[in-house]
C-alpha positions in Angstrom: 98.0 197.5 54.8 97.6 201.3 54.8 98.9 203.4 52.1 100.6 207.1 53.2 97.7 209.6 53.6 98.0 213.0 51.7 98.3 216.5 53.9 95.4 217.8 51.5 93.8 217.9 48.0 94.4 221.0 45.6 92.8 222.0 42.2 94.6 222.0 39.4 93.8 223.7 35.7 96.7 221.9 34.9 95.5 218.3 35.0 92.7 218.8 32.4 95.4 221.1 30.9 96.9 217.4 30.4 94.2 215.7 29.2 93.8 219.0 25.6 96.8 218.6 24.8 97.2 215.6 22.8 93.5 216.1 22.4 94.2 219.7 20.9 97.0 218.3 19.1 94.8 215.3 17.0 92.6 217.6 16.3 94.8 220.4 14.8 97.6 217.2 12.7 93.8 216.8 11.0 94.0 219.8 9.2 97.4 219.4 8.3 96.7 216.7 5.2 98.4 218.8 2.4 102.0 219.7 5.0 103.1 216.6 6.4 105.8 218.2 8.3 104.0 220.7 10.0 101.9 217.5 10.9 104.8 215.9 12.4 105.7 219.0 13.8 103.1 219.9 15.7 102.8 215.8 16.8 106.0 215.9 18.4 105.2 219.6 20.2 102.3 218.6 21.9 104.1 214.8 23.2 107.0 217.3 24.5 104.6 219.8 25.5 102.3 216.7 27.3 105.9 215.3 28.5 106.3 218.2 30.6 102.9 219.4 32.0 103.1 215.3 33.9 106.6 216.3 35.2 105.0 219.6 35.8 103.0 217.2 39.2 105.9 215.5 40.6 106.8 218.9 43.5 103.1 218.8 44.4 102.8 214.9 44.8 106.8 214.8 46.9 104.9 217.6 49.1 102.3 215.3 49.8 99.1 217.1 48.0 96.7 214.8 45.8 96.1 217.4 42.5 92.6 217.7 41.2 89.9 219.0 39.2 86.0 218.4 38.6 85.2 219.0 34.9 81.0 218.9 35.6 78.6 216.7 37.6 76.3 214.3 36.2 74.1 213.3 39.3 75.1 213.4 43.1 78.4 211.2 43.3 78.8 210.6 39.9 81.1 213.4 38.2 84.0 213.3 35.2 86.7 214.1 38.5 90.7 214.3 37.3 93.4 213.2 40.2 96.5 213.0 39.9 97.9 210.8 43.3 101.2 208.1 42.9 99.3 205.5 40.9 97.9 208.1 38.7 102.0 209.3 38.0 103.1 205.5 37.4 101.6 204.9 33.9 101.0 209.0 33.3 105.1 209.4 32.9 104.9 206.0 31.1 102.2 207.4 29.0 103.8 210.7 27.8 107.5 209.8 27.8 107.3 206.8 25.8 104.6 209.0 23.2 107.5 211.4 23.0 110.0 208.4 22.0 107.0 206.6 19.6 106.0 209.7 18.2 109.6 210.5 16.3 110.1 206.8 15.2 106.7 206.7 14.0 108.1 210.0 11.5 111.0 207.7 10.1 109.0 204.4 9.9 106.1 205.8 8.4 108.2 207.5 5.4 110.4 205.1 4.8 107.5 202.4 5.2 106.1 205.2 2.3 102.8 203.7 4.1 99.3 205.9 3.6 96.6 207.9 5.3 99.6 209.4 7.1 97.5 211.9 8.4 95.2 209.5 10.0 97.8 208.1 12.3 98.7 210.9 13.6 95.8 212.0 14.5 94.3 208.6 15.6 97.6 207.5 17.7 96.8 211.6 19.6 93.7 210.6 20.1 95.2 206.8 21.4 97.1 208.7 24.4 94.5 211.9 24.8 93.1 208.3 26.1 95.4 206.3 28.3 95.7 210.5 29.5 92.5 210.6 30.3 92.2 206.7 31.9 95.8 207.4 33.5 94.3 210.7 35.7 90.3 209.5 36.3 89.5 210.3 40.1 86.8 207.4 39.4 85.3 204.5 37.8 83.0 206.7 35.5 86.0 208.7 34.5 87.7 205.8 34.4 85.1 203.8 32.1 84.4 206.8 29.9 88.5 207.1 28.4 88.8 203.9 28.4 86.3 203.1 26.1 87.9 206.8 24.1 91.3 204.7 24.0 89.6 201.4 22.3 87.6 203.3 19.8 90.4 205.7 19.0 93.2 202.5 18.0 90.5 201.1 15.5 91.1 203.0 13.1 95.1 201.9 13.8 94.6 198.5 13.7 92.4 198.6 10.6 95.4 201.3 8.7 96.5 199.0 6.0 92.5 198.7 4.5 93.2 195.1 3.8 90.4 192.5 4.5 93.6 190.7 6.9 93.4 194.3 8.6 89.7 194.7 9.0 89.5 191.2 10.2 92.0 192.0 13.6 90.7 195.4 14.0 86.8 193.4 14.0 88.4 191.1 16.7 89.8 194.1 18.2 86.8 196.3 18.7 84.6 193.3 19.5 86.5 192.0 21.6 87.2 194.7 24.0 83.5 196.4 23.4 81.6 193.4 24.3 83.2 192.8 27.1 83.8 196.4 28.8 79.1 196.3 27.9 78.5 193.0 29.4 80.6 192.9 32.4 82.2 196.8 33.1 79.2 199.0 32.7 76.5 196.8 34.8 79.6 196.4 37.8 79.5 200.2 37.3 76.1 200.7 37.6 75.9 198.2 41.0 78.2 199.7 42.2 76.4 203.2 42.0 73.4 202.0 43.5 75.2 199.8 46.6 78.1 202.9 47.8 76.5 206.2 46.2 79.1 207.5 44.5 82.4 205.7 42.0 85.1 207.7 43.3 88.3 206.3 44.3 89.6 206.8 48.2 92.7 208.1 48.9 94.1 204.4 50.5 94.2 200.8 49.5 93.3 199.4 52.4 88.9 199.1 52.4 87.6 199.6 48.9 84.4 201.2 48.9 81.7 198.9 49.2 80.0 198.8 52.4 80.7 196.2 54.9 78.1 194.7 55.1 78.2 193.8 51.1 77.2 189.9 50.6 80.5 188.0 49.7 78.5 186.6 46.6 77.9 190.0 45.2 81.1 191.2 46.0 83.1 188.1 44.6 80.6 189.2 40.8 81.6 192.7 40.7 85.6 191.4 41.2 85.3 189.4 38.5 83.1 191.5 36.0 85.5 194.0 36.6 88.5 191.7 36.1 87.0 190.9 32.9 85.2 193.3 31.6 88.7 195.3 31.0 89.5 192.9 28.6 92.4 195.1 27.0 94.9 193.3 29.9 94.9 190.1 27.9 94.1 187.8 31.0 92.9 184.2 29.1 90.8 183.6 27.2 90.0 187.8 26.6 93.2 187.9 24.9 93.0 187.0 21.3 92.1 190.3 20.1 96.0 191.0 20.8 98.0 188.9 18.5 95.4 189.6 16.3 95.8 193.5 16.7 99.5 192.3 15.0 98.3 193.6 12.1 98.7 196.9 12.1 101.9 198.5 11.3 104.9 198.1 13.9 104.2 201.9 15.8 100.7 200.2 15.7 102.0 197.5 17.9 104.7 199.6 19.8 101.4 201.4 21.0 99.3 199.2 21.9 101.9 197.1 23.5 103.3 199.5 25.8 102.0 203.2 25.4 98.7 202.9 26.2 96.2 199.7 25.0 97.2 197.2 27.4 99.2 199.4 30.0 95.5 201.2 30.2 94.0 198.0 30.7 96.6 196.5 33.6 96.3 200.0 35.0 92.9 199.9 35.0 92.4 196.5 36.4 95.0 197.6 39.3 93.4 200.8 40.4 90.1 198.9 41.1 91.6 196.1 42.6 93.5 198.6 45.5 91.0 201.2 45.3 87.4 199.7 44.6 88.0 196.3 46.4 90.8 197.1 48.9 93.4 195.1 49.9 90.8 193.5 53.5 88.3 192.7 51.1 90.4 190.7 48.4 92.3 189.8 51.6 88.8 188.4 53.5 87.5 186.5 50.5 90.9 185.1 49.1 90.2 186.9 45.9 93.8 187.6 45.8 95.1 184.5 46.0 92.6 182.8 42.9 93.0 185.9 41.0 97.7 185.0 40.7 96.7 181.9 40.3 93.8 181.9 37.5 97.0 184.4 35.6 99.6 182.2 36.4 97.8 180.5 34.0 98.1 183.1 31.7 102.3 183.5 32.5 103.1 180.4 31.7 100.7 179.4 28.7 101.4 182.4 26.8 105.1 181.6 27.2 104.5 178.4 25.7 102.3 179.8 23.2 105.4 181.8 22.0 107.5 179.6 21.8 106.5 178.6 19.0 105.4 181.6 16.8 108.4 182.4 14.1 106.7 185.7 13.6 108.5 188.1 14.8 105.2 189.9 16.6 103.3 187.5 16.7 105.9 185.9 19.4 106.2 189.2 20.8 102.4 189.8 21.5 102.2 186.2 23.2 104.9 187.9 25.4 102.4 191.3 26.3 99.8 188.7 27.4 102.1 186.7 29.7 103.8 189.8 31.6 100.6 192.1 31.5 99.5 189.0 34.3 102.9 189.3 36.0 101.6 193.1 36.7 98.1 191.9 37.9 99.6 188.3 39.7 102.0 190.8 42.0 99.1 193.1 43.1 97.2 190.3 43.6 99.0 188.8 45.8 98.6 192.2 48.4 102.1 192.0 50.0 103.4 195.3 49.5 106.6 194.0 48.1 104.0 191.5 45.9 102.2 194.9 44.7 105.2 197.1 44.2 106.8 194.6 41.9 103.4 194.3 40.2 103.6 198.0 39.1 106.5 198.5 39.0 106.4 196.1 35.9 104.2 198.9 34.3 107.0 201.1 33.8 109.9 198.1 33.0 107.7 195.8 30.8 106.9 199.4 28.3 110.0 200.5 28.2 111.5 197.4 27.4 108.4 196.5 25.4 108.6 199.4 23.1 112.3 198.9 22.3 111.0 195.5 21.4 108.8 196.8 18.9 110.7 199.1 17.7 114.0 196.8 16.6 110.8 194.6 14.8 109.9 197.4 12.7 113.8 198.2 12.2 114.1 195.2 11.0 111.6 194.8 8.7 112.2 198.2 7.5 116.4 196.9 6.4 115.7 193.6 5.9 112.2 193.1 4.8 111.8 189.9 7.5 108.9 189.1 9.4 110.7 185.8 10.9 112.8 184.8 12.8 114.2 182.2 10.6 115.2 184.3 8.5 117.3 186.5 10.8 120.0 184.4 11.2 123.3 186.3 10.9 121.8 189.4 10.2 123.1 190.8 13.8 126.3 190.9 12.5 124.7 193.3 9.9 122.6 195.2 12.6 124.4 195.4 15.4 122.6 198.2 17.0 119.3 197.3 16.3 120.0 193.9 17.5 122.0 194.6 20.4 118.9 196.6 21.6 116.8 194.1 20.9 119.7 191.9 23.8 119.3 193.9 26.5 115.5 194.7 26.3 115.3 190.9 26.5 117.0 190.3 28.9 114.9 192.7 31.1 111.8 191.0 29.9 113.4 187.9 31.4 114.6 189.6 34.3 118.5 189.9 34.4 120.4 192.2 36.4 120.8 195.4 35.4 118.4 196.1 33.2 114.8 197.5 34.9 112.9 193.8 34.2 115.6 192.7 36.5 114.3 195.1 40.1 109.7 193.7 39.3 111.0 189.7 39.3 112.8 190.4 42.4 110.1 192.2 44.4 107.9 189.7 42.6 110.0 186.7 44.0 110.2 188.4 47.1 106.2 189.0 47.5 105.4 185.4 46.8 108.0 184.1 49.7 105.7 187.4 52.0 102.5 185.4 51.4 104.5 182.3 51.3 102.8 181.0 48.5 105.7 178.5 46.9 103.8 177.3 43.9 102.9 181.3 42.8 107.1 181.0 43.6 107.4 178.2 40.8 105.3 180.0 38.1 107.8 183.1 38.2 110.9 180.8 38.2 109.2 178.2 35.3 108.5 181.9 33.5 111.9 183.1 33.4 112.8 179.6 31.6 110.3 179.7 29.0 111.5 183.6 28.6 115.2 182.2 28.0 113.2 179.6 25.3 111.9 182.8 23.4 113.7 185.6 23.4 117.2 183.9 23.0 117.3 182.0 20.1 116.7 185.5 18.4 119.7 186.9 19.8 121.6 183.9 19.1 120.2 183.4 15.6 120.6 186.8 14.7 124.6 187.0 16.0 125.9 183.1 15.6 123.6 182.3 13.2 124.7 181.5 8.6 122.6 183.4 6.7 120.0 181.9 4.3 121.4 180.1 1.7 121.1 182.3 -2.0 120.7 185.3 1.1 122.8 188.6 0.5 123.4 191.2 2.6 123.8 193.6 0.3 121.8 196.4 0.2 121.0 195.9 4.2 121.6 197.7 6.6 120.8 199.9 10.4 117.7 201.7 9.6 117.2 205.4 9.3 118.5 207.1 12.3 114.8 208.4 13.1 114.0 205.4 13.8 117.5 203.7 15.2 118.2 206.9 17.7 114.3 206.2 19.5 114.9 202.6 20.0 118.4 203.4 21.8 117.6 206.0 23.5 113.9 203.3 24.7 116.5 200.6 25.3 118.8 203.3 27.4 116.1 204.3 29.6 115.5 200.4 30.4 118.8 200.4 31.7 119.0 203.3 33.2 115.7 202.9 36.0 116.8 199.4 35.8 120.6 200.8 37.9 118.6 203.9 39.6 115.2 202.6 40.3 114.0 204.5 43.3 112.5 207.8 40.6 110.2 205.7 39.7 109.4 203.8 43.2 109.0 206.8 44.8 105.1 206.7 43.1 104.9 202.9 43.9 105.5 203.4 47.4 102.8 206.6 47.8 101.0 203.2 46.8 102.1 201.4 49.1 103.1 203.4 52.1 
């Protein structure tokens, strides 16, 4: 399998502009501590401008061009360089578009809940997007690594936002897990790859990777697992504990962690390295792909089982994320065109559905002050738009047509059959049943359950429009990309050919 070769490479300053927009936006936000309206105006304008710049790359990519922008060179073969290709656009479009929605939702949530330190929140939120866009447009492993670490550092204050013991404990676990795995596994792997190859540049196809053909098998295998575990943001067990712990953060941060930036950075980096550093041929020859598929298959099943036991809605969604992230890695690891396409498109499909679910969790908390599923019986009749959106996004997570998640599941199922992996097929079917098990009760209780004894409906209503409209937009997009998947699939097919 070989991706479509680009006709030529074009230098584009707009790549640097895309990275600088959230950075400059965050710096301006920091100066507007006493001007909340101006602060939020800067955040919203920055998000819209970034999205428009990312959209402007599409005509060039469809014409067969690869956009690059070298920033500076450290050593021969070692530079900080940006690149836009089909793979980049999958994540860049998700991060930039969801930042727009998340900014407007955050305004409503932070004000409705009277959250402290809103200036720091907005600035760090923008810095996290700065890191995510840098990851999306990284042309080599060094650039990828630097922006990956930026995301980790800039999201620490967001996880610790409430500044109480629970927040600091969750944030400490978050930063220790992510930075320790990166230093212990990822950084040594980068150094060894540079010594072996002489550079860290990503090739333009996914067939052969960059490692020399005479590299010892044991060394390739070691480097592969160092990279797989080094990108701990991908949520693979046993390096997943940081993710549920990070749920102490405000709901907009949880949405950022699960849909916009952090975990998507993890799976994007993991799949980028799988396909562009090791390549399909090496992974096939050493059976790394099938082993990885079954390895993450364990995460898919176990995280789903744990999700079933969680009564806290955000905790249930957190373990759902752990499970769903592994769908992406599983698809790529199967190494068949359909499976890779299913894995990569799930980056998009999961993002829109999961941000909807977290937005709904935040809306429920603001409107009804409920965190636990057992307390939500009957709320769907009072908050039909919120719980209706939750139901539709849940269907996407389960994989029911016509919502976006169905497209992912379809390609993954076809890809597993193409790879002749009946075991993977069983894992996908069992996990789908488990998805139903932990999502369906939420909707059922909300619409058909009886209000708990002694609870009144007085004062409970839909969340403010500033929160309700973004979540309805997100769930609508999830349905649209389920019915019309070809817009995003065109970038996925630039990868697989």
